[in-house]
mmCIF file of the N, C-alpha and C atoms, coordinates in Angstrom:
data_MODEL
# 
_entry.id   MODEL 
# 
loop_
_atom_site.group_PDB 
_atom_site.id 
_atom_site.type_symbol 
_atom_site.label_atom_id 
_atom_site.label_alt_id 
_atom_site.label_comp_id 
_atom_site.label_asym_id 
_atom_site.label_entity_id 
_atom_site.label_seq_id 
_atom_site.pdbx_PDB_ins_code 
_atom_site.Cartn_x 
_atom_site.Cartn_y 
_atom_site.Cartn_z 
_atom_site.occupancy 
_atom_site.B_iso_or_equiv 
_atom_site.pdbx_formal_charge 
_atom_site.auth_seq_id 
_atom_site.auth_comp_id 
_atom_site.auth_asym_id 
_atom_site.auth_atom_id 
_atom_site.pdbx_PDB_model_num 
ATOM 1   N N  . MET A 1 1  ? 97.823 85.016  128.343 1.00 0.00 ? 1  MET A N  1 
ATOM 2   C CA . MET A 1 1  ? 97.157 85.594  127.370 1.00 0.00 ? 1  MET A CA 1 
ATOM 3   C C  . MET A 1 1  ? 97.788 85.559  126.085 1.00 0.00 ? 1  MET A C  1 
ATOM 4   N N  . LYS A 1 2  ? 97.045 85.255  125.115 1.00 0.00 ? 2  LYS A N  1 
ATOM 5   C CA . LYS A 1 2  ? 97.526 85.564  123.514 1.00 0.00 ? 2  LYS A CA 1 
ATOM 6   C C  . LYS A 1 2  ? 96.825 86.558  122.949 1.00 0.00 ? 2  LYS A C  1 
ATOM 7   N N  . ALA A 1 3  ? 97.368 86.659  121.719 1.00 0.00 ? 3  ALA A N  1 
ATOM 8   C CA . ALA A 1 3  ? 96.628 87.883  120.981 1.00 0.00 ? 3  ALA A CA 1 
ATOM 9   C C  . ALA A 1 3  ? 96.694 87.237  119.555 1.00 0.00 ? 3  ALA A C  1 
ATOM 10  N N  . ASN A 1 4  ? 95.618 87.247  118.643 1.00 0.00 ? 4  ASN A N  1 
ATOM 11  C CA . ASN A 1 4  ? 95.694 87.111  117.306 1.00 0.00 ? 4  ASN A CA 1 
ATOM 12  C C  . ASN A 1 4  ? 95.224 88.375  116.563 1.00 0.00 ? 4  ASN A C  1 
ATOM 13  N N  . LYS A 1 5  ? 95.731 88.401  115.528 1.00 0.00 ? 5  LYS A N  1 
ATOM 14  C CA . LYS A 1 5  ? 95.159 89.555  114.559 1.00 0.00 ? 5  LYS A CA 1 
ATOM 15  C C  . LYS A 1 5  ? 94.705 89.206  113.332 1.00 0.00 ? 5  LYS A C  1 
ATOM 16  N N  . PHE A 1 6  ? 93.508 89.139  112.909 1.00 0.00 ? 6  PHE A N  1 
ATOM 17  C CA . PHE A 1 6  ? 92.774 88.655  111.896 1.00 0.00 ? 6  PHE A CA 1 
ATOM 18  C C  . PHE A 1 6  ? 92.511 89.770  110.977 1.00 0.00 ? 6  PHE A C  1 
ATOM 19  N N  . VAL A 1 7  ? 93.103 89.422  109.607 1.00 0.00 ? 7  VAL A N  1 
ATOM 20  C CA . VAL A 1 7  ? 92.953 90.520  108.419 1.00 0.00 ? 7  VAL A CA 1 
ATOM 21  C C  . VAL A 1 7  ? 91.239 90.028  107.836 1.00 0.00 ? 7  VAL A C  1 
ATOM 22  N N  . VAL A 1 8  ? 90.362 90.842  107.924 1.00 0.00 ? 8  VAL A N  1 
ATOM 23  C CA . VAL A 1 8  ? 89.051 90.728  107.649 1.00 0.00 ? 8  VAL A CA 1 
ATOM 24  C C  . VAL A 1 8  ? 88.678 91.325  106.388 1.00 0.00 ? 8  VAL A C  1 
ATOM 25  N N  . ALA A 1 9  ? 87.255 90.993  106.100 1.00 0.00 ? 9  ALA A N  1 
ATOM 26  C CA . ALA A 1 9  ? 86.455 91.768  105.134 1.00 0.00 ? 9  ALA A CA 1 
ATOM 27  C C  . ALA A 1 9  ? 85.114 92.099  105.626 1.00 0.00 ? 9  ALA A C  1 
ATOM 28  N N  . GLY A 1 10 ? 84.535 93.236  105.469 1.00 0.00 ? 10 GLY A N  1 
ATOM 29  C CA . GLY A 1 10 ? 83.291 93.294  105.718 1.00 0.00 ? 10 GLY A CA 1 
ATOM 30  C C  . GLY A 1 10 ? 83.190 94.479  106.759 1.00 0.00 ? 10 GLY A C  1 
ATOM 31  N N  . LEU A 1 11 ? 84.449 95.254  107.002 1.00 0.00 ? 11 LEU A N  1 
ATOM 32  C CA . LEU A 1 11 ? 84.469 96.110  108.038 1.00 0.00 ? 11 LEU A CA 1 
ATOM 33  C C  . LEU A 1 11 ? 84.308 97.600  107.437 1.00 0.00 ? 11 LEU A C  1 
ATOM 34  N N  . THR A 1 12 ? 83.128 98.016  107.268 1.00 0.00 ? 12 THR A N  1 
ATOM 35  C CA . THR A 1 12 ? 83.028 98.882  105.944 1.00 0.00 ? 12 THR A CA 1 
ATOM 36  C C  . THR A 1 12 ? 82.595 100.389 106.859 1.00 0.00 ? 12 THR A C  1 
ATOM 37  N N  . ASP A 1 13 ? 81.944 100.134 107.921 1.00 0.00 ? 13 ASP A N  1 
ATOM 38  C CA . ASP A 1 13 ? 81.648 101.317 108.742 1.00 0.00 ? 13 ASP A CA 1 
ATOM 39  C C  . ASP A 1 13 ? 81.978 101.681 110.221 1.00 0.00 ? 13 ASP A C  1 
ATOM 40  N N  . ALA A 1 14 ? 82.248 102.662 110.431 1.00 0.00 ? 14 ALA A N  1 
ATOM 41  C CA . ALA A 1 14 ? 83.161 102.639 111.842 1.00 0.00 ? 14 ALA A CA 1 
ATOM 42  C C  . ALA A 1 14 ? 82.274 102.552 112.501 1.00 0.00 ? 14 ALA A C  1 
ATOM 43  N N  . ALA A 1 15 ? 80.489 102.793 112.484 1.00 0.00 ? 15 ALA A N  1 
ATOM 44  C CA . ALA A 1 15 ? 79.761 102.729 113.254 1.00 0.00 ? 15 ALA A CA 1 
ATOM 45  C C  . ALA A 1 15 ? 79.431 101.150 113.620 1.00 0.00 ? 15 ALA A C  1 
ATOM 46  N N  . MET A 1 16 ? 79.905 100.167 112.974 1.00 0.00 ? 16 MET A N  1 
ATOM 47  C CA . MET A 1 16 ? 80.044 98.855  113.345 1.00 0.00 ? 16 MET A CA 1 
ATOM 48  C C  . MET A 1 16 ? 80.950 98.418  114.491 1.00 0.00 ? 16 MET A C  1 
ATOM 49  N N  . ILE A 1 17 ? 81.895 99.233  114.627 1.00 0.00 ? 17 ILE A N  1 
ATOM 50  C CA . ILE A 1 17 ? 82.816 98.823  115.613 1.00 0.00 ? 17 ILE A CA 1 
ATOM 51  C C  . ILE A 1 17 ? 82.354 98.729  117.040 1.00 0.00 ? 17 ILE A C  1 
ATOM 52  N N  . PRO A 1 18 ? 81.714 99.394  117.759 1.00 0.00 ? 18 PRO A N  1 
ATOM 53  C CA . PRO A 1 18 ? 81.004 99.243  118.968 1.00 0.00 ? 18 PRO A CA 1 
ATOM 54  C C  . PRO A 1 18 ? 80.562 97.702  119.079 1.00 0.00 ? 18 PRO A C  1 
ATOM 55  N N  . ASP A 1 19 ? 79.469 97.301  118.026 1.00 0.00 ? 19 ASP A N  1 
ATOM 56  C CA . ASP A 1 19 ? 78.793 96.285  117.857 1.00 0.00 ? 19 ASP A CA 1 
ATOM 57  C C  . ASP A 1 19 ? 79.603 94.918  117.695 1.00 0.00 ? 19 ASP A C  1 
ATOM 58  N N  . ILE A 1 20 ? 80.633 95.079  117.014 1.00 0.00 ? 20 ILE A N  1 
ATOM 59  C CA . ILE A 1 20 ? 81.944 94.112  116.714 1.00 0.00 ? 20 ILE A CA 1 
ATOM 60  C C  . ILE A 1 20 ? 82.481 93.572  117.918 1.00 0.00 ? 20 ILE A C  1 
ATOM 61  N N  . LYS A 1 21 ? 82.677 94.852  118.811 1.00 0.00 ? 21 LYS A N  1 
ATOM 62  C CA . LYS A 1 21 ? 83.671 94.587  120.099 1.00 0.00 ? 21 LYS A CA 1 
ATOM 63  C C  . LYS A 1 21 ? 82.849 94.093  121.061 1.00 0.00 ? 21 LYS A C  1 
ATOM 64  N N  . GLN A 1 22 ? 81.588 94.475  121.434 1.00 0.00 ? 22 GLN A N  1 
ATOM 65  C CA . GLN A 1 22 ? 80.919 93.968  121.975 1.00 0.00 ? 22 GLN A CA 1 
ATOM 66  C C  . GLN A 1 22 ? 80.514 92.236  121.903 1.00 0.00 ? 22 GLN A C  1 
ATOM 67  N N  . SER A 1 23 ? 80.214 92.065  120.527 1.00 0.00 ? 23 SER A N  1 
ATOM 68  C CA . SER A 1 23 ? 79.715 90.634  120.071 1.00 0.00 ? 23 SER A CA 1 
ATOM 69  C C  . SER A 1 23 ? 80.972 89.899  120.705 1.00 0.00 ? 23 SER A C  1 
ATOM 70  N N  . ILE A 1 24 ? 82.313 90.262  120.307 1.00 0.00 ? 24 ILE A N  1 
ATOM 71  C CA . ILE A 1 24 ? 83.087 89.522  120.683 1.00 0.00 ? 24 ILE A CA 1 
ATOM 72  C C  . ILE A 1 24 ? 83.733 89.472  122.086 1.00 0.00 ? 24 ILE A C  1 
ATOM 73  N N  . SER A 1 25 ? 83.383 90.479  122.919 1.00 0.00 ? 25 SER A N  1 
ATOM 74  C CA . SER A 1 25 ? 83.890 90.374  124.055 1.00 0.00 ? 25 SER A CA 1 
ATOM 75  C C  . SER A 1 25 ? 83.024 90.011  125.275 1.00 0.00 ? 25 SER A C  1 
ATOM 76  N N  . ASN A 1 26 ? 81.963 89.401  124.660 1.00 0.00 ? 26 ASN A N  1 
ATOM 77  C CA . ASN A 1 26 ? 80.669 88.698  125.440 1.00 0.00 ? 26 ASN A CA 1 
ATOM 78  C C  . ASN A 1 26 ? 81.267 87.288  126.014 1.00 0.00 ? 26 ASN A C  1 
ATOM 79  N N  . HIS A 1 27 ? 82.253 87.054  125.240 1.00 0.00 ? 27 HIS A N  1 
ATOM 80  C CA . HIS A 1 27 ? 82.473 85.541  125.808 1.00 0.00 ? 27 HIS A CA 1 
ATOM 81  C C  . HIS A 1 27 ? 83.857 85.883  126.987 1.00 0.00 ? 27 HIS A C  1 
ATOM 82  N N  . VAL A 1 28 ? 83.363 85.003  128.071 1.00 0.00 ? 28 VAL A N  1 
ATOM 83  C CA . VAL A 1 28 ? 84.345 84.883  129.295 1.00 0.00 ? 28 VAL A CA 1 
ATOM 84  C C  . VAL A 1 28 ? 85.720 84.361  128.515 1.00 0.00 ? 28 VAL A C  1 
ATOM 85  N N  . GLY A 1 29 ? 86.719 85.220  129.223 1.00 0.00 ? 29 GLY A N  1 
ATOM 86  C CA . GLY A 1 29 ? 87.952 84.909  128.679 1.00 0.00 ? 29 GLY A CA 1 
ATOM 87  C C  . GLY A 1 29 ? 88.649 85.812  127.540 1.00 0.00 ? 29 GLY A C  1 
ATOM 88  N N  . ILE A 1 30 ? 87.580 86.639  127.105 1.00 0.00 ? 30 ILE A N  1 
ATOM 89  C CA . ILE A 1 30 ? 88.495 87.520  126.017 1.00 0.00 ? 30 ILE A CA 1 
ATOM 90  C C  . ILE A 1 30 ? 88.665 88.938  126.768 1.00 0.00 ? 30 ILE A C  1 
ATOM 91  N N  . ASN A 1 31 ? 90.132 89.104  126.803 1.00 0.00 ? 31 ASN A N  1 
ATOM 92  C CA . ASN A 1 31 ? 90.508 90.479  127.440 1.00 0.00 ? 31 ASN A CA 1 
ATOM 93  C C  . ASN A 1 31 ? 90.557 91.653  126.579 1.00 0.00 ? 31 ASN A C  1 
ATOM 94  N N  . ALA A 1 32 ? 90.734 91.864  125.565 1.00 0.00 ? 32 ALA A N  1 
ATOM 95  C CA . ALA A 1 32 ? 90.708 93.015  124.704 1.00 0.00 ? 32 ALA A CA 1 
ATOM 96  C C  . ALA A 1 32 ? 90.214 92.892  123.443 1.00 0.00 ? 32 ALA A C  1 
ATOM 97  N N  . VAL A 1 33 ? 89.827 93.738  122.582 1.00 0.00 ? 33 VAL A N  1 
ATOM 98  C CA . VAL A 1 33 ? 89.280 93.538  121.173 1.00 0.00 ? 33 VAL A CA 1 
ATOM 99  C C  . VAL A 1 33 ? 89.482 94.993  120.879 1.00 0.00 ? 33 VAL A C  1 
ATOM 100 N N  . ARG A 1 34 ? 90.740 94.877  119.614 1.00 0.00 ? 34 ARG A N  1 
ATOM 101 C CA . ARG A 1 34 ? 91.056 96.200  118.947 1.00 0.00 ? 34 ARG A CA 1 
ATOM 102 C C  . ARG A 1 34 ? 90.672 96.132  117.642 1.00 0.00 ? 34 ARG A C  1 
ATOM 103 N N  . VAL A 1 35 ? 89.858 97.002  116.931 1.00 0.00 ? 35 VAL A N  1 
ATOM 104 C CA . VAL A 1 35 ? 89.676 96.961  115.476 1.00 0.00 ? 35 VAL A CA 1 
ATOM 105 C C  . VAL A 1 35 ? 90.102 98.217  114.703 1.00 0.00 ? 35 VAL A C  1 
ATOM 106 N N  . ASP A 1 36 ? 90.668 97.764  113.666 1.00 0.00 ? 36 ASP A N  1 
ATOM 107 C CA . ASP A 1 36 ? 91.558 99.001  112.926 1.00 0.00 ? 36 ASP A CA 1 
ATOM 108 C C  . ASP A 1 36 ? 90.987 98.976  111.678 1.00 0.00 ? 36 ASP A C  1 
ATOM 109 N N  . MET A 1 37 ? 90.011 100.037 111.124 1.00 0.00 ? 37 MET A N  1 
ATOM 110 C CA . MET A 1 37 ? 89.304 99.966  109.977 1.00 0.00 ? 37 MET A CA 1 
ATOM 111 C C  . MET A 1 37 ? 90.361 100.106 108.909 1.00 0.00 ? 37 MET A C  1 
ATOM 112 N N  . HIS A 1 38 ? 91.342 101.128 108.988 1.00 0.00 ? 38 HIS A N  1 
ATOM 113 C CA . HIS A 1 38 ? 92.186 101.338 108.135 1.00 0.00 ? 38 HIS A CA 1 
ATOM 114 C C  . HIS A 1 38 ? 93.163 100.160 107.728 1.00 0.00 ? 38 HIS A C  1 
ATOM 115 N N  . GLU A 1 39 ? 93.584 99.316  108.606 1.00 0.00 ? 39 GLU A N  1 
ATOM 116 C CA . GLU A 1 39 ? 94.155 98.100  108.250 1.00 0.00 ? 39 GLU A CA 1 
ATOM 117 C C  . GLU A 1 39 ? 93.355 97.041  107.941 1.00 0.00 ? 39 GLU A C  1 
ATOM 118 N N  . GLY A 1 40 ? 91.987 97.313  108.297 1.00 0.00 ? 40 GLY A N  1 
ATOM 119 C CA . GLY A 1 40 ? 91.020 96.033  107.858 1.00 0.00 ? 40 GLY A CA 1 
ATOM 120 C C  . GLY A 1 40 ? 91.414 94.831  109.068 1.00 0.00 ? 40 GLY A C  1 
ATOM 121 N N  . THR A 1 41 ? 91.590 95.321  110.408 1.00 0.00 ? 41 THR A N  1 
ATOM 122 C CA . THR A 1 41 ? 92.199 94.049  111.045 1.00 0.00 ? 41 THR A CA 1 
ATOM 123 C C  . THR A 1 41 ? 91.084 94.260  112.427 1.00 0.00 ? 41 THR A C  1 
ATOM 124 N N  . VAL A 1 42 ? 91.191 92.757  113.071 1.00 0.00 ? 42 VAL A N  1 
ATOM 125 C CA . VAL A 1 42 ? 90.484 92.705  114.195 1.00 0.00 ? 42 VAL A CA 1 
ATOM 126 C C  . VAL A 1 42 ? 91.494 92.140  114.972 1.00 0.00 ? 42 VAL A C  1 
ATOM 127 N N  . THR A 1 43 ? 91.851 92.314  116.237 1.00 0.00 ? 43 THR A N  1 
ATOM 128 C CA . THR A 1 43 ? 93.104 91.914  117.165 1.00 0.00 ? 43 THR A CA 1 
ATOM 129 C C  . THR A 1 43 ? 92.257 91.545  118.408 1.00 0.00 ? 43 THR A C  1 
ATOM 130 N N  . VAL A 1 44 ? 92.603 90.212  119.003 1.00 0.00 ? 44 VAL A N  1 
ATOM 131 C CA . VAL A 1 44 ? 91.712 89.758  120.236 1.00 0.00 ? 44 VAL A CA 1 
ATOM 132 C C  . VAL A 1 44 ? 92.505 89.671  121.063 1.00 0.00 ? 44 VAL A C  1 
ATOM 133 N N  . ASP A 1 45 ? 92.867 89.568  122.372 1.00 0.00 ? 45 ASP A N  1 
ATOM 134 C CA . ASP A 1 45 ? 93.591 88.993  123.299 1.00 0.00 ? 45 ASP A CA 1 
ATOM 135 C C  . ASP A 1 45 ? 92.513 88.157  123.984 1.00 0.00 ? 45 ASP A C  1 
ATOM 136 N N  . TYR A 1 46 ? 92.954 86.943  124.614 1.00 0.00 ? 46 TYR A N  1 
ATOM 137 C CA . TYR A 1 46 ? 92.304 86.048  124.841 1.00 0.00 ? 46 TYR A CA 1 
ATOM 138 C C  . TYR A 1 46 ? 93.100 85.074  125.724 1.00 0.00 ? 46 TYR A C  1 
ATOM 139 N N  . ASP A 1 47 ? 92.320 84.431  126.771 1.00 0.00 ? 47 ASP A N  1 
ATOM 140 C CA . ASP A 1 47 ? 92.733 83.332  127.397 1.00 0.00 ? 47 ASP A CA 1 
ATOM 141 C C  . ASP A 1 47 ? 92.961 82.146  126.694 1.00 0.00 ? 47 ASP A C  1 
ATOM 142 N N  . GLU A 1 48 ? 94.272 81.812  126.533 1.00 0.00 ? 48 GLU A N  1 
ATOM 143 C CA . GLU A 1 48 ? 94.475 80.484  125.486 1.00 0.00 ? 48 GLU A CA 1 
ATOM 144 C C  . GLU A 1 48 ? 94.433 79.277  125.985 1.00 0.00 ? 48 GLU A C  1 
ATOM 145 N N  . GLY A 1 49 ? 94.001 79.279  127.214 1.00 0.00 ? 49 GLY A N  1 
ATOM 146 C CA . GLY A 1 49 ? 93.701 78.048  128.161 1.00 0.00 ? 49 GLY A CA 1 
ATOM 147 C C  . GLY A 1 49 ? 92.237 77.494  128.068 1.00 0.00 ? 49 GLY A C  1 
ATOM 148 N N  . ARG A 1 50 ? 91.409 78.618  127.797 1.00 0.00 ? 50 ARG A N  1 
ATOM 149 C CA . ARG A 1 50 ? 90.115 78.243  127.473 1.00 0.00 ? 50 ARG A CA 1 
ATOM 150 C C  . ARG A 1 50 ? 89.732 78.364  125.890 1.00 0.00 ? 50 ARG A C  1 
ATOM 151 N N  . TYR A 1 51 ? 90.394 79.092  125.018 1.00 0.00 ? 51 TYR A N  1 
ATOM 152 C CA . TYR A 1 51 ? 90.125 78.967  123.516 1.00 0.00 ? 51 TYR A CA 1 
ATOM 153 C C  . TYR A 1 51 ? 91.305 78.941  122.700 1.00 0.00 ? 51 TYR A C  1 
ATOM 154 N N  . GLU A 1 52 ? 90.880 78.313  121.587 1.00 0.00 ? 52 GLU A N  1 
ATOM 155 C CA . GLU A 1 52 ? 92.104 78.265  120.520 1.00 0.00 ? 52 GLU A CA 1 
ATOM 156 C C  . GLU A 1 52 ? 91.936 79.197  119.342 1.00 0.00 ? 52 GLU A C  1 
ATOM 157 N N  . GLU A 1 53 ? 92.722 79.270  118.512 1.00 0.00 ? 53 GLU A N  1 
ATOM 158 C CA . GLU A 1 53 ? 92.781 80.246  117.679 1.00 0.00 ? 53 GLU A CA 1 
ATOM 159 C C  . GLU A 1 53 ? 91.402 80.073  116.671 1.00 0.00 ? 53 GLU A C  1 
ATOM 160 N N  . GLY A 1 54 ? 91.091 78.915  116.342 1.00 0.00 ? 54 GLY A N  1 
ATOM 161 C CA . GLY A 1 54 ? 89.831 78.595  115.523 1.00 0.00 ? 54 GLY A CA 1 
ATOM 162 C C  . GLY A 1 54 ? 88.436 79.172  116.477 1.00 0.00 ? 54 GLY A C  1 
ATOM 163 N N  . ASP A 1 55 ? 88.425 79.047  117.875 1.00 0.00 ? 55 ASP A N  1 
ATOM 164 C CA . ASP A 1 55 ? 87.226 79.605  118.677 1.00 0.00 ? 55 ASP A CA 1 
ATOM 165 C C  . ASP A 1 55 ? 87.071 81.121  118.280 1.00 0.00 ? 55 ASP A C  1 
ATOM 166 N N  . ILE A 1 56 ? 88.365 81.985  118.279 1.00 0.00 ? 56 ILE A N  1 
ATOM 167 C CA . ILE A 1 56 ? 88.388 83.365  118.104 1.00 0.00 ? 56 ILE A CA 1 
ATOM 168 C C  . ILE A 1 56 ? 87.887 83.666  116.767 1.00 0.00 ? 56 ILE A C  1 
ATOM 169 N N  . LYS A 1 57 ? 88.632 82.752  115.886 1.00 0.00 ? 57 LYS A N  1 
ATOM 170 C CA . LYS A 1 57 ? 88.012 83.160  114.396 1.00 0.00 ? 57 LYS A CA 1 
ATOM 171 C C  . LYS A 1 57 ? 86.352 83.148  114.080 1.00 0.00 ? 57 LYS A C  1 
ATOM 172 N N  . ARG A 1 58 ? 85.871 82.209  114.771 1.00 0.00 ? 58 ARG A N  1 
ATOM 173 C CA . ARG A 1 58 ? 84.682 81.733  114.811 1.00 0.00 ? 58 ARG A CA 1 
ATOM 174 C C  . ARG A 1 58 ? 83.882 83.077  115.465 1.00 0.00 ? 58 ARG A C  1 
ATOM 175 N N  . PHE A 1 59 ? 84.237 83.602  116.500 1.00 0.00 ? 59 PHE A N  1 
ATOM 176 C CA . PHE A 1 59 ? 83.672 84.514  117.620 1.00 0.00 ? 59 PHE A CA 1 
ATOM 177 C C  . PHE A 1 59 ? 83.626 85.662  116.352 1.00 0.00 ? 59 PHE A C  1 
ATOM 178 N N  . VAL A 1 60 ? 84.790 86.033  115.574 1.00 0.00 ? 60 VAL A N  1 
ATOM 179 C CA . VAL A 1 60 ? 85.160 87.303  114.754 1.00 0.00 ? 60 VAL A CA 1 
ATOM 180 C C  . VAL A 1 60 ? 84.153 87.181  113.650 1.00 0.00 ? 60 VAL A C  1 
ATOM 181 N N  . SER A 1 61 ? 83.669 85.853  112.799 1.00 0.00 ? 61 SER A N  1 
ATOM 182 C CA . SER A 1 61 ? 82.738 85.384  111.988 1.00 0.00 ? 61 SER A CA 1 
ATOM 183 C C  . SER A 1 61 ? 81.449 85.900  112.577 1.00 0.00 ? 61 SER A C  1 
ATOM 184 N N  . GLU A 1 62 ? 81.282 85.467  113.572 1.00 0.00 ? 62 GLU A N  1 
ATOM 185 C CA . GLU A 1 62 ? 79.690 85.670  114.179 1.00 0.00 ? 62 GLU A CA 1 
ATOM 186 C C  . GLU A 1 62 ? 79.472 87.182  114.268 1.00 0.00 ? 62 GLU A C  1 
ATOM 187 N N  . ALA A 1 63 ? 80.203 88.050  114.618 1.00 0.00 ? 63 ALA A N  1 
ATOM 188 C CA . ALA A 1 63 ? 80.199 89.202  114.661 1.00 0.00 ? 63 ALA A CA 1 
ATOM 189 C C  . ALA A 1 63 ? 79.973 90.202  113.359 1.00 0.00 ? 63 ALA A C  1 
ATOM 190 N N  . GLY A 1 64 ? 79.973 89.124  112.091 1.00 0.00 ? 64 GLY A N  1 
ATOM 191 C CA . GLY A 1 64 ? 79.534 89.667  110.815 1.00 0.00 ? 64 GLY A CA 1 
ATOM 192 C C  . GLY A 1 64 ? 80.756 90.008  110.236 1.00 0.00 ? 64 GLY A C  1 
ATOM 193 N N  . LEU A 1 65 ? 81.988 89.559  110.369 1.00 0.00 ? 65 LEU A N  1 
ATOM 194 C CA . LEU A 1 65 ? 83.077 89.711  109.730 1.00 0.00 ? 65 LEU A CA 1 
ATOM 195 C C  . LEU A 1 65 ? 83.705 88.339  108.772 1.00 0.00 ? 65 LEU A C  1 
ATOM 196 N N  . SER A 1 66 ? 84.168 88.646  107.698 1.00 0.00 ? 66 SER A N  1 
ATOM 197 C CA . SER A 1 66 ? 84.765 87.169  106.948 1.00 0.00 ? 66 SER A CA 1 
ATOM 198 C C  . SER A 1 66 ? 86.300 87.385  107.352 1.00 0.00 ? 66 SER A C  1 
ATOM 199 N N  . VAL A 1 67 ? 86.870 86.561  107.878 1.00 0.00 ? 67 VAL A N  1 
ATOM 200 C CA . VAL A 1 67 ? 88.507 86.142  108.180 1.00 0.00 ? 67 VAL A CA 1 
ATOM 201 C C  . VAL A 1 67 ? 88.934 85.860  106.706 1.00 0.00 ? 67 VAL A C  1 
ATOM 202 N N  . ARG A 1 68 ? 90.072 86.982  106.630 1.00 0.00 ? 68 ARG A N  1 
ATOM 203 C CA . ARG A 1 68 ? 90.604 86.409  105.270 1.00 0.00 ? 68 ARG A CA 1 
ATOM 204 C C  . ARG A 1 68 ? 92.261 85.592  105.930 1.00 0.00 ? 68 ARG A C  1 
ATOM 205 N N  . GLU A 1 69 ? 92.626 86.187  106.873 1.00 0.00 ? 69 GLU A N  1 
ATOM 206 C CA . GLU A 1 69 ? 94.025 85.707  107.273 1.00 0.00 ? 69 GLU A CA 1 
ATOM 207 C C  . GLU A 1 69 ? 94.147 85.625  108.555 1.00 0.00 ? 69 GLU A C  1 
ATOM 208 N N  . VAL A 1 70 ? 95.126 84.929  109.260 1.00 0.00 ? 70 VAL A N  1 
ATOM 209 C CA . VAL A 1 70 ? 95.267 85.210  110.794 1.00 0.00 ? 70 VAL A CA 1 
ATOM 210 C C  . VAL A 1 70 ? 96.884 85.857  110.637 1.00 0.00 ? 70 VAL A C  1 
ATOM 211 N N  . LYS A 1 71 ? 97.218 86.594  111.129 1.00 0.00 ? 71 LYS A N  1 
ATOM 212 C CA . LYS A 1 71 ? 98.606 86.998  111.337 1.00 0.00 ? 71 LYS A CA 1 
ATOM 213 C C  . LYS A 1 71 ? 99.400 86.791  112.437 1.00 0.00 ? 71 LYS A C  1 
# 
């Protein structure tokens, strides 16, 4: 398992968090999604045998957020 933390833009409302988590978690091999509004980050734990960092970045973008940086 691998985790990537993405610094994002567009995380403006706490009511968005459940939908963001659901959107990213819908992919097989995603083990956990953590969203921190205060830091403006989304951390995704995933099966690195199934996905690469670019795939996870795309999932975060598809959830409606703009990825600014990967930590």
